[in-house]
Rosetta silent file (secondary structure, phi, psi, omega in degrees, C-alpha in Angstrom):
SEQUENCE: XXXXXXXXXXXXXXXXXXXXXXXXXXXXXXXXXXXXXXXXXXXXXXXXXXXXXXXXXXXXXXXXXXXXXXXXXXXXXXXXXXXXXXXXXXXXXXXXXXXXXXXXXXXXXXXXXXXXXXXXXXXXXXXXXXXXXXXXXXXXXXXXXXXXXXXXXXXXXXXXXXXXXXXXXXXXXXXXXXXXXXXXXXXXXXXXXXXXXXXXXXXXXXXXXXXXXXXXXXXXXXXXXXXXXXXXXXXXXXXXXXXXXXXXXXXXXXXXXXXXXXXXXXXXXXXXXXXXXXXXXXXXXXXXXXXXX
SCORE:     score description
SCORE:     0.000 S_00000001
   1 L     0.000  142.134  178.348  139.789  109.560   81.567 S_00000001
   2 L   -59.023  141.975 -178.918  137.787  106.494   82.653 S_00000001
   3 L  -119.995  122.712  178.063  134.456  105.966   80.949 S_00000001
   4 L   -85.328  138.054  176.919  131.735  104.169   82.773 S_00000001
   5 L   -68.973  144.829  177.252  129.375  102.076   80.741 S_00000001
   6 L   -60.261  153.480  176.615  125.782  103.392   80.688 S_00000001
   7 L   -69.170  148.901  177.331  123.260  101.704   82.823 S_00000001
   8 L   -60.705  145.289  178.535  121.111   99.219   81.059 S_00000001
   9 L   -68.566  127.427 -176.219  117.872  100.570   79.627 S_00000001
  10 L   -99.926  152.067  175.583  115.041   99.815   82.017 S_00000001
  11 L   -76.314  166.799  179.432  111.410   99.242   81.294 S_00000001
  12 L   -57.358  142.959 -177.447  108.847  101.761   82.656 S_00000001
  13 H   -59.149  -37.757 -177.631  108.627  101.830   86.389 S_00000001
  14 H   -61.029  -39.415 -178.085  104.770  101.440   86.232 S_00000001
  15 H   -66.489  -44.496  178.821  105.199   98.136   84.342 S_00000001
  16 H   -64.941  -32.509  179.983  107.674   96.824   86.908 S_00000001
  17 H   -71.514  -42.152 -179.390  105.373   97.959   89.783 S_00000001
  18 H   -64.593  -39.146 -179.777  102.416   96.228   88.221 S_00000001
  19 H   -67.606  -43.864 -178.599  104.361   92.959   87.782 S_00000001
  20 H   -58.952  -47.685  179.567  105.809   93.064   91.334 S_00000001
  21 H   -60.709  -47.635 -178.526  102.352   93.598   92.866 S_00000001
  22 H   -61.468  -45.289 -176.369  100.685   90.922   90.744 S_00000001
  23 H   -69.369  -41.157 -179.831  103.506   88.422   91.396 S_00000001
  24 H   -65.654  -42.542 -175.384  103.575   89.124   95.179 S_00000001
  25 H   -92.015   -8.944  179.748   99.746   88.963   95.584 S_00000001
  26 L    63.152   31.483 -174.966   99.269   86.197   92.998 S_00000001
  27 L  -166.187  129.737  171.485   96.350   88.093   91.404 S_00000001
  28 H   -63.231  -44.177 -177.603   95.827   90.845   88.798 S_00000001
  29 H   -62.107  -42.330 -178.634   92.731   92.000   90.584 S_00000001
  30 H   -67.337  -35.747  176.862   94.430   92.222   94.031 S_00000001
  31 H   -66.138  -42.020  179.557   97.353   94.141   92.427 S_00000001
  32 H   -61.054  -41.713  174.728   94.909   96.535   90.749 S_00000001
  33 H   -59.485  -45.884 -176.984   93.283   97.131   94.159 S_00000001
  34 H   -63.983  -45.118 -174.950   96.569   97.789   95.894 S_00000001
  35 H   -84.737  -25.002 -179.699   97.892  100.201   93.207 S_00000001
  36 L    88.399   34.643  175.921   94.492  101.893   92.549 S_00000001
  37 L  -128.286 -176.900 -178.423   94.030  101.095   88.893 S_00000001
  38 L   -85.980  163.431  175.933   91.837   98.715   86.924 S_00000001
  39 H   -64.465  -33.263  176.096   92.615   95.013   86.379 S_00000001
  40 H   -61.607  -40.979 -178.224   92.849   95.771   82.669 S_00000001
  41 H   -67.045  -33.427  177.415   95.541   98.353   83.348 S_00000001
  42 H   -64.233  -48.108 -176.619   97.583   95.797   85.332 S_00000001
  43 H   -63.041  -38.198  179.890   97.253   93.240   82.450 S_00000001
  44 H   -64.631  -48.068 -177.573   98.319   95.912   79.904 S_00000001
  45 H   -61.498  -36.491  178.719  101.400   96.924   81.856 S_00000001
  46 H   -72.748  -30.125  173.694  102.472   93.314   82.230 S_00000001
  47 H   -67.250  -41.549  172.565  102.036   92.696   78.545 S_00000001
  48 H   -56.733  -41.883 -179.074  104.305   95.700   77.927 S_00000001
  49 H   -66.443  -46.389  178.032  106.848   94.345   80.283 S_00000001
  50 H   -62.247  -35.727  175.738  106.786   90.928   78.654 S_00000001
  51 H   -68.015  -42.131  176.834  107.212   92.539   75.252 S_00000001
  52 H   -57.833  -49.414 -177.662  110.225   94.597   76.560 S_00000001
  53 H   -78.256  -18.185 -176.702  111.801   91.463   78.058 S_00000001
  54 L    70.246   25.611  177.765  110.861   89.136   75.277 S_00000001
  55 L  -147.753  162.712 -179.259  109.594   86.416   77.622 S_00000001
  56 L   -88.497  132.488  177.354  106.448   85.355   79.382 S_00000001
  57 L   -98.474  -27.908 -175.881  106.005   86.240   83.063 S_00000001
  58 E  -132.271  138.204  166.910  102.667   84.775   83.769 S_00000001
  59 E   -91.146  123.603  177.140  100.859   81.652   82.540 S_00000001
  60 E   -76.217  119.056 -178.233   97.220   82.463   81.820 S_00000001
  61 L  -111.843  163.384  178.503   95.175   79.776   83.396 S_00000001
  62 L   -53.259  -40.356  176.946   91.328   79.165   83.255 S_00000001
  63 L  -124.093   92.941  175.058   91.142   80.432   86.807 S_00000001
  64 L    98.747 -163.136 -179.559   93.742   83.005   87.544 S_00000001
  65 E  -140.417  161.081 -176.049   97.360   83.211   86.673 S_00000001
  66 E  -141.153  141.700 -176.447  100.683   81.563   87.648 S_00000001
  67 E   -71.228  140.155  168.748  104.221   82.795   87.619 S_00000001
  68 L   -77.071  168.747 -175.402  106.680   81.320   85.227 S_00000001
  69 H   -54.819  -50.346 -178.448  110.024   79.935   86.487 S_00000001
  70 H   -64.145  -30.498  178.388  111.946   83.023   85.494 S_00000001
  71 H   -70.807  -40.519  177.105  109.378   85.329   87.095 S_00000001
  72 H   -60.478  -40.306 -179.389  109.465   83.318   90.336 S_00000001
  73 H   -70.105  -29.289 -178.252  113.204   83.755   90.515 S_00000001
  74 H   -88.900  -26.356 -174.274  113.121   87.506   89.875 S_00000001
  75 H   -50.995  -54.318 -172.425  110.129   88.377   92.134 S_00000001
  76 H   -59.893  -44.512 -176.672  111.900   88.361   95.538 S_00000001
  77 H   -67.164  -39.917  178.473  114.753   90.599   94.304 S_00000001
  78 H   -67.775  -39.324  177.050  112.259   93.021   92.621 S_00000001
  79 H   -62.290  -48.813  179.169  110.139   93.163   95.752 S_00000001
  80 H   -57.334  -38.976 -178.163  113.311   93.921   97.813 S_00000001
  81 H   -67.458  -45.451 -175.776  114.196   96.731   95.345 S_00000001
  82 H   -68.008  -39.911  174.465  110.807   98.309   95.598 S_00000001
  83 H   -56.009  -53.989  179.868  110.989   98.080   99.441 S_00000001
  84 H   -53.370  -46.664  179.119  114.430   99.792   99.374 S_00000001
  85 H   -59.927  -38.835  179.007  113.072  102.460   97.018 S_00000001
  86 H   -66.791  -41.078  178.803  110.127  103.178   99.398 S_00000001
  87 H   -64.476  -40.509  179.812  112.410  103.433  102.371 S_00000001
  88 H   -62.789  -46.783 -177.342  114.794  105.845  100.451 S_00000001
  89 H   -66.185  -40.525  175.572  111.939  108.072   99.426 S_00000001
  90 H   -58.465  -41.985  179.165  110.536  108.040  103.056 S_00000001
  91 H   -64.188  -37.713  171.894  113.974  109.025  104.237 S_00000001
  92 H   -58.863  -48.915  176.025  114.086  111.965  101.749 S_00000001
  93 H   -61.048  -34.353 -177.598  110.734  113.054  103.114 S_00000001
  94 H   -71.979  -22.594 -178.138  111.884  112.624  106.678 S_00000001
  95 L   -73.121  -14.493  178.228  114.886  115.006  106.060 S_00000001
  96 L   -86.687  107.093 -170.280  112.380  117.759  105.667 S_00000001
  97 L   -59.275  -30.631 -177.804  111.790  119.107  109.221 S_00000001
  98 L   -92.362   14.490 -178.446  108.378  120.509  108.484 S_00000001
  99 L   -64.634  162.388  176.285  106.938  117.397  106.899 S_00000001
 100 L   -77.253  142.460  173.669  103.633  116.015  108.187 S_00000001
 101 E   -82.966  119.774 -173.350  103.592  113.366  110.797 S_00000001
 102 E   -95.391  136.798 -177.194  101.629  110.443  109.315 S_00000001
 103 E  -132.568  126.413  175.982   99.251  108.215  111.205 S_00000001
 104 E   -98.065  141.339  179.393   97.457  105.067  109.957 S_00000001
 105 E  -154.572  148.641  171.852   94.256  104.131  111.960 S_00000001
 106 L   -61.310  142.620 -170.709   91.343  101.895  111.749 S_00000001
 107 H   -51.765  -43.129 -178.118   88.491  103.966  110.302 S_00000001
 108 H   -68.474  -31.662  176.793   86.349  104.071  113.522 S_00000001
 109 H   -69.328  -45.272 -179.267   89.518  105.010  115.543 S_00000001
 110 H   -60.443  -39.739 -172.612   90.403  107.712  113.050 S_00000001
 111 H   -83.695  -39.780 -166.765   86.860  109.112  113.118 S_00000001
 112 H  -108.802  -21.060  179.932   85.758  108.694  116.746 S_00000001
 113 H  -111.647  -40.642 -178.759   88.893  108.506  118.881 S_00000001
 114 H   -79.650  -54.718 -177.216   91.599  110.467  116.966 S_00000001
 115 H   -49.685  -43.866  171.814   89.660  113.217  115.296 S_00000001
 116 H   -60.825  -23.968 -177.970   88.177  114.610  118.561 S_00000001
 117 H   -86.345   -9.832 -176.150   91.693  114.848  119.970 S_00000001
 118 H   -62.002  -40.122 -179.438   93.087  116.872  117.013 S_00000001
 119 H   -62.936  -42.925  178.295   92.276  120.349  118.377 S_00000001
 120 H   -67.120  -33.514  179.390   94.043  119.597  121.665 S_00000001
 121 H   -65.383  -47.674 -174.900   96.870  117.933  119.772 S_00000001
 122 H   -64.970  -35.054 -178.775   97.282  120.947  117.438 S_00000001
 123 H   -68.734  -39.823  178.026   97.299  123.249  120.490 S_00000001
 124 H   -70.160  -27.656 -175.052   99.966  121.123  122.169 S_00000001
 125 L  -126.708   70.364 -176.063  102.099  120.948  118.974 S_00000001
 126 L   -66.721  139.760 -179.751  101.555  124.240  117.132 S_00000001
 127 L    87.585  -13.761  178.871  102.931  124.083  113.579 S_00000001
 128 L   -84.678  121.461  174.879  102.905  120.332  113.418 S_00000001
 129 L   -83.563  131.818  179.040  101.036  118.974  110.427 S_00000001
 130 E  -119.581  130.941  177.798   99.330  115.704  110.873 S_00000001
 131 E  -115.227  127.662 -176.810   98.179  113.456  108.106 S_00000001
 132 E  -114.823  131.139  174.763   95.702  110.609  108.978 S_00000001
 133 E  -118.478  122.451  173.928   95.009  107.559  106.672 S_00000001
 134 E   -82.870  127.411 -177.732   92.088  105.232  107.468 S_00000001
 135 L  -138.776  147.225 -178.749   93.019  101.601  106.941 S_00000001
 136 L   -75.280  -31.190 -179.867   91.396   98.307  107.666 S_00000001
 137 L  -124.365  151.038  177.366   94.721   96.564  108.565 S_00000001
 138 L   -63.181  147.517  178.991   97.821   97.807  110.206 S_00000001
 139 L   -63.677  139.463 -178.880  100.642   98.842  107.729 S_00000001
 140 L   -79.046  -15.686 -175.585  103.148   96.201  107.083 S_00000001
 141 L    83.507   -6.528  179.362  106.153   98.638  106.796 S_00000001
 142 L   -97.324  -37.059 -176.182  107.087   97.249  103.474 S_00000001
 143 L  -120.834   -8.373  173.777  104.751   99.094  101.074 S_00000001
 144 L  -128.761  135.901 -177.841  103.229  101.755  103.351 S_00000001
 145 L  -116.247  117.247  175.647  105.339  104.201  105.375 S_00000001
 146 L  -137.997  151.886  178.460  103.715  105.806  108.495 S_00000001
 147 L   -76.642  -40.010 -179.997  105.142  107.306  111.649 S_00000001
 148 E  -143.783  163.788  179.550  102.486  105.778  113.923 S_00000001
 149 E  -143.574  144.352  174.929   99.460  103.428  113.636 S_00000001
 150 E  -125.423  119.510 -179.887   96.383  102.994  115.899 S_00000001
 151 E  -147.997  160.905  171.463   94.486   99.702  115.877 S_00000001
 152 E   -88.219  125.690 -176.329   92.637   97.342  118.052 S_00000001
 153 E  -136.290  131.348  175.597   94.790   94.204  118.641 S_00000001
 154 L   -73.085  -27.279 -179.207   94.232   91.174  120.791 S_00000001
 155 L  -139.775   72.705  179.969   97.956   90.410  120.861 S_00000001
 156 L   -54.283  146.868  173.960   99.972   93.607  120.249 S_00000001
 157 L   -63.943  171.492 -169.264  103.572   93.205  119.328 S_00000001
 158 L   -70.548  -30.271 -176.083  106.111   93.681  122.193 S_00000001
 159 L   -91.122   11.095 -179.969  107.117   97.208  121.134 S_00000001
 160 L   -84.378  155.790  177.624  103.551   98.458  120.848 S_00000001
 161 E  -106.534  117.520  173.072  102.063  100.882  123.398 S_00000001
 162 E   -77.512  118.928  179.944   98.676   99.906  124.875 S_00000001
 163 E   -97.129   10.368  171.606   96.599  102.991  125.401 S_00000001
 164 E   142.507  139.949  176.723   93.947  101.133  127.245 S_00000001
 165 E   -78.025  150.757 -174.476   91.841   97.914  127.365 S_00000001
 166 E  -107.453  165.952  173.469   88.409   98.241  125.858 S_00000001
 167 E  -149.141  166.779 -174.365   85.008   97.062  126.942 S_00000001
 168 E  -116.979  141.287  169.785   81.465   96.677  125.646 S_00000001
 169 E  -166.767  156.860 -178.279   78.063   97.834  126.872 S_00000001
 170 E   -72.571  142.113  170.650   74.834   99.047  125.392 S_00000001
 171 E  -134.340  156.305 -177.827   74.272  102.788  124.828 S_00000001
 172 E  -164.969  172.626  179.405   71.340  104.836  123.666 S_00000001
 173 L   -70.121  155.085 -178.523   69.795  108.220  123.982 S_00000001
 174 H   -55.482  -36.167 -178.450   68.380  109.252  127.384 S_00000001
 175 H   -63.101  -39.817  175.287   64.850  109.051  125.959 S_00000001
 176 H   -71.570  -33.989 -172.954   65.276  105.341  124.947 S_00000001
 177 H   -67.395  -24.550  178.527   67.021  104.530  128.233 S_00000001
 178 L   -69.895  -12.848  177.309   63.781  105.484  130.063 S_00000001
 179 L   -94.903   -1.819 -171.854   62.146  102.448  128.454 S_00000001
 180 L  -111.843  107.988  174.905   64.759  100.053  129.657 S_00000001
 181 L  -100.205  -39.627  178.603   64.726   98.637  133.248 S_00000001
 182 L  -136.633  156.729 -178.999   66.289   95.237  132.694 S_00000001
 183 H   -48.591  -29.971  176.026   68.136   93.597  129.765 S_00000001
 184 H   -56.558  -31.397 -178.514   64.905   91.698  128.956 S_00000001
 185 H   -60.931  -18.818 -178.829   63.336   94.983  127.835 S_00000001
 186 H   -61.054  -20.398 -172.798   65.737   94.925  124.817 S_00000001
 187 H   -66.990  -16.295 -179.579   63.342   92.391  123.151 S_00000001
 188 H   -98.091   -2.860 -172.945   61.033   95.358  122.380 S_00000001
 189 L  -115.566  164.033  178.530   63.763   97.605  120.999 S_00000001
 190 L   -85.178  127.294  179.793   65.821   97.912  117.797 S_00000001
 191 E   -97.711  129.329 -173.124   69.323   96.617  118.079 S_00000001
 192 E  -105.763  145.625 -171.856   71.937   98.457  115.978 S_00000001
 193 E  -132.357  142.475  165.067   75.026   96.554  114.675 S_00000001
 194 E   -90.137  129.610 -172.486   78.455   97.294  113.290 S_00000001
 195 L   -57.333  -35.960 -175.562   79.036   94.909  110.387 S_00000001
 196 L   -79.792  -35.709 -174.507   82.597   93.947  111.526 S_00000001
 197 L  -108.143   37.274 -170.263   81.606   93.511  115.227 S_00000001
 198 L   -66.861  -16.848  178.278   78.207   92.087  114.566 S_00000001
 199 L   -79.430  -11.542 -172.194   78.795   89.356  117.253 S_00000001
 200 H   -58.397  -35.032 -178.294   79.110   91.930  120.001 S_00000001
 201 H   -65.115  -45.550 -176.550   75.357   91.889  120.873 S_00000001
 202 H   -63.219  -43.087  175.963   75.321   88.178  121.312 S_00000001
 203 H   -54.868  -49.160 -176.400   78.446   88.352  123.544 S_00000001
 204 H   -70.231  -36.853 -176.192   76.954   91.021  125.775 S_00000001
 205 H   -69.984  -30.764  172.687   73.545   89.403  126.096 S_00000001
 206 H   -61.610  -40.680 -179.486   75.231   86.177  127.307 S_00000001
 207 H   -61.682  -43.174 -171.414   77.036   88.187  129.918 S_00000001
 208 H   -77.738  -13.033 -175.413   73.790   89.892  130.928 S_00000001
 209 L    71.347   25.926 -177.922   71.904   86.534  131.109 S_00000001
 210 L   -93.530   87.216  173.580   69.175   87.903  128.643 S_00000001
 211 L   -83.378  160.563  176.324   68.047   84.687  126.961 S_00000001
 212 L    85.771    3.935 -177.439   65.267   84.615  124.438 S_00000001
 213 L  -106.950  131.034  179.115   66.417   87.805  122.635 S_00000001
 214 L   -76.736  108.473 -175.969   67.418   87.463  118.973 S_00000001
 215 L   -77.057  -10.339 -176.886   70.871   89.024  119.014 S_00000001
 216 L   -93.530  -13.483 -170.320   71.102   89.143  115.197 S_00000001
 217 L   -73.711  158.365  174.623   67.982   91.239  114.500 S_00000001
 218 L   104.789  164.671 -175.786   68.193   94.970  113.623 S_00000001
 219 L   -69.919  148.568  176.672   70.080   96.991  110.978 S_00000001
 220 E  -114.966  143.340 -175.244   73.826   96.563  110.323 S_00000001
 221 E  -125.900  138.216 -176.812   76.164   99.362  109.258 S_00000001
 222 L   -73.752  -17.710  174.227   79.435   99.049  107.341 S_00000001
 223 L  -126.231  137.954  174.626   81.093  101.781  109.499 S_00000001
 224 H   -56.182  -39.361 -178.077   80.869  102.045  113.244 S_00000001
 225 H   -61.963  -34.869  176.459   80.476  105.778  112.913 S_00000001
 226 H   -64.120  -43.545 -179.859   77.212  105.215  110.905 S_00000001
 227 H   -65.777  -35.582  178.118   75.870  102.908  113.606 S_00000001
 228 H   -63.635  -41.930  176.303   76.818  105.512  116.182 S_00000001
 229 H   -56.661  -46.050  177.635   74.986  108.228  114.205 S_00000001
 230 H   -58.653  -44.117  178.026   71.905  105.965  114.252 S_00000001
 231 H   -66.658  -42.651  179.734   72.123  105.587  118.045 S_00000001
 232 H   -67.144  -19.834  177.879   72.512  109.316  118.526 S_00000001
 233 L   -87.110   -4.282  175.923   69.440  109.851  116.409 S_00000001
 234 L    83.884   23.619  179.782   67.401  107.587  118.693 S_00000001
 235 L   -79.154  -11.129 -179.524   67.039  104.798  116.030 S_00000001
 236 L   165.236 -163.363 -178.390   67.945  102.050  118.496 S_00000001
 237 E  -110.714  131.763 -179.197   70.397  100.622  120.993 S_00000001
 238 E  -116.733  148.212  173.296   74.005  100.123  120.002 S_00000001
 239 E   -77.342  113.718  179.857   76.775   98.068  121.646 S_00000001
 240 E   -94.190  139.842  166.664   79.301  100.748  122.571 S_00000001
 241 E   -89.127  130.424 -176.261   83.028  100.480  122.758 S_00000001
 242 H   -53.493  -45.896 -177.098   84.197  102.470  125.705 S_00000001
 243 H   -60.418  -25.941 -176.503   87.154  104.030  123.791 S_00000001
 244 H   -98.866  -32.309 -176.064   84.739  105.229  121.022 S_00000001
 245 H   -98.564   -3.785 -176.052   81.597  106.314  122.887 S_00000001
 246 H   -54.338  -45.309 -178.209   83.273  108.007  125.971 S_00000001
 247 H   -61.131  -33.714 -178.873   82.937  111.552  124.668 S_00000001
 248 H   -75.986  -32.047  177.500   79.168  111.100  124.038 S_00000001
 249 H   -69.570  -42.948 -177.146   78.656  109.636  127.469 S_00000001
 250 H   -63.771  -37.112  179.830   80.522  112.537  129.090 S_00000001
 251 L   -85.674    1.061  177.758   78.303  115.067  127.244 S_00000001
 252 L    79.683    4.586 -178.091   75.118  113.192  128.096 S_00000001
 253 L   -75.350  -30.277  174.711   74.186  112.606  124.492 S_00000001
 254 L  -125.842  155.474  178.991   74.287  108.898  125.069 S_00000001
 255 E  -136.919  162.931  173.513   73.761  106.917  128.409 S_00000001
 256 L   -99.702  111.246 -177.002   74.360  103.440  129.638 S_00000001
 257 L   -78.963  -12.825 -178.803   70.971  101.862  130.485 S_00000001
 258 L  -135.665  160.654  179.585   72.635   98.821  132.218 S_00000001
 259 L   -84.979  -29.971 -175.271   75.667   98.213  134.380 S_00000001
 260 L   -56.774  132.486  179.523   76.946   95.047  132.840 S_00000001
 261 L  -134.602  129.076 -178.226   80.298   95.538  131.013 S_00000001
 262 E  -107.874  122.207  172.327   82.144   93.066  128.888 S_00000001
 263 E   -60.366  134.919 -175.666   85.895   93.246  128.224 S_00000001
 264 E   -74.081  -25.642 -173.518   86.567   93.098  124.457 S_00000001
 265 E    85.637    0.648  172.510   89.723   91.026  124.755 S_00000001
 266 E  -127.566  173.589 -178.694   91.709   93.538  122.660 S_00000001
 267 E  -126.761  143.907  169.805   93.511   96.720  123.236 S_00000001
 268 E   -71.688  113.608 -170.413   93.732  100.110  121.571 S_00000001
 269 E  -118.524  133.916  173.410   97.324   99.814  120.513 S_00000001
 270 E  -101.028  122.415 -179.327   99.815  102.402  119.205 S_00000001
 271 E  -101.865  156.388  177.132  102.216  100.840  116.727 S_00000001
 272 L  -123.208   89.032  177.701  105.500  102.121  115.395 S_00000001
 273 L   -52.495  144.635 -172.214  106.040  101.060  111.786 S_00000001
 274 L   -99.638   -6.368  175.821  109.746  100.509  111.154 S_00000001
 275 L   -67.536  130.371  176.894  110.168  101.728  107.574 S_00000001
 276 L    74.928  177.065  178.456  112.265  104.849  107.095 S_00000001
 277 L   -73.293  140.732  174.426  113.378  107.479  109.521 S_00000001
 278 L   -73.810  153.330  172.751  110.962  108.413  112.270 S_00000001
 279 L   -55.360  137.657  179.705  109.486  111.897  112.405 S_00000001
 280 L   -58.876  -19.130  178.960  111.572  114.229  114.537 S_00000001
 281 L  -107.779    8.608 -174.618  108.602  114.937  116.810 S_00000001
 282 H   -62.858  -44.369 -179.234  107.280  111.423  116.951 S_00000001
 283 H   -61.170  -39.373  178.430  108.602  110.701  120.518 S_00000001
 284 H   -58.347  -47.450 -175.320  106.887  113.936  121.778 S_00000001
 285 H   -68.165  -37.350  176.998  103.527  112.858  120.321 S_00000001
 286 H   -59.394  -48.488 -172.748  103.876  109.288  121.745 S_00000001
 287 H   -65.025  -37.083  178.757  104.428  110.791  125.225 S_00000001
 288 H   -62.180  -45.636  179.656  101.436  113.083  124.777 S_00000001
 289 H   -68.798  -38.780  179.426   99.152  110.166  123.899 S_00000001
 290 H   -61.590  -30.417 -177.011  100.660  107.969  126.629 S_00000001
 291 L   -75.466   -1.866  176.044   99.827  110.631  129.141 S_00000001
 292 L    90.813   20.786  175.612   96.064  110.057  128.428 S_00000001
 293 L   -72.715    0.000    0.000   95.333  113.078  126.273 S_00000001
């Protein structure tokens, strides 16, 4: 009977993963951040891989590292192999009809736009498990596998679904609104800022023609949800994004003291990552969101 030769002995998968990430990102620290380990752990795994192979993969420089010629040649094929492995694992998960439908979203969208819709979504899709991951950037499809993604994009890809254009305007509690008759009255109030969208106040004040107001003063928050909590508590005036503050306006917890409204220039976009098989109920959920739920 024919005898197949055994497969070559491979190094530990963790060592290969550490090398691939460090080589692709050009940094041990960035690889550690992506994988979720320490920089020392990445360095140790790469030393183990170098010992296994009997060759040097990185040249240690005074500032950072550089790939050797052999490592440069191997890196694209290794990255492709990890991408194929990720897709295969995702396909295995997709074969399970009861698996969770996974959604990646900008943190503020996950907290303030998606979470309030979950009760209605679960009622519309009984038995469907939904897993949400908050991310600062849209998934690339190579190393993260998601069924859907929700992000603000100024130029969405052609296959994205725009769930609505967004706009900016100040919001505050009804009690604070009573102190505001014109935008000039903002000079005596605390301005609340989101750290990422800190320029929003300056943009809106230009639109409103409110000169002489320092658009940069006031506390800044690393999460939009924190800034919104401060506004709900009466700590100041926040520039609201329509898509995020609409429920609070509808309930009367926040109000718009002025009518001026500034388009953001971006759209709340529903993206469809390409890696792996789509969830069997993905199309139904897309239609539900597109209907304005």
